[in-house]
C-alpha positions, 0 to 999 in steps of 0.5 A: 582749704588751706593753700597759701599758709603751707606755701608761705611756710615753704617760702619762709624756709627758702628765704633763709638760704644763703642763695636767697638773694640770687633766687629773689633776683632771678624770680624778679627777672623772669617774672617781668618776662613770663613767670606768673609768681610775683617777687613779693612772695619771696621778698616779704619772708626774706625781709621778715627773716632779716629786717635790716637787709630788707631795703637791700633785698628790695633794691635787688628785686627792683634792679632785676625786675627792670632788666627783665622789663627791658627784655620783655619790652624788646620781645614785644617790640621785635618778636611778638608775632613769632612768640604768639604760639608760645604766649598762647600756651602760657595763657598770656596772649589774651592778657597782653593783647588786652594790655595793648588795647589799653596802652594804645588809647593813652598818650606816652605820658599817660602810659607813664602814670598808668604804669606808676598806678599799675604797680598796685594792681594784681595784673602781672608786670609782664603784661605791661612790659610786652604791651609797651614794646608792642605799642612802641612806648618811648623808653623814657616814660616806660622805664620811669613808670616801671621804676616807680611802679615796681619800686614803690611796691617792693620798697613799701614791703620792706618798709612795712616789715622793717617798721612792723617787725614781729607784729607784721610777721604775725599779722601776715601769717594770720591773714595769709589765707584770705589775702591769698584768695583775695589776690587770686580773685582780683587777678581773675577779675583783671583777666576777665576785665581785659578779656571783656575789653578785647572782646568788646573792642 
């Protein structure tokens, strides 16, 4: 069943819209708080459409992701109990509580390295922003970890497409279905892992 190819084609059309940078920024912002779709889904085709502007697009995504991360951190720190019913309806509560259990077992600077490494995992950014606020991770290691963890993802996307050009676009189109299903499988695996850790704890 082809699912990701048609979605990719649709996003590629959106990426050429004159307001695409604003859409990318908004997507990056809300993804750090509650939205399930990562900004790379829009960033990659935007870089493909205008490779010379790829690093600027990556910068927009990073800055707005960090603003969203601060909002997620604040909500976790101050409004977690009040937001639990909403988070449960959004199917985020179990994942956030799993993230909380993981972060509580680490020192502040271990959290920093964890966030840096987490940039390459399929676990949504919002899990770490909320969990860090709930635990009370100091802002310096939190922000540094977020900048590096998210930054390396978006700038590597821009760099790969800048270097690969049309070949990168052709390869992405050819492999979009297996890549999409693999990412979905990894995401499901991550959810099950955190659910198991929460249950076992």
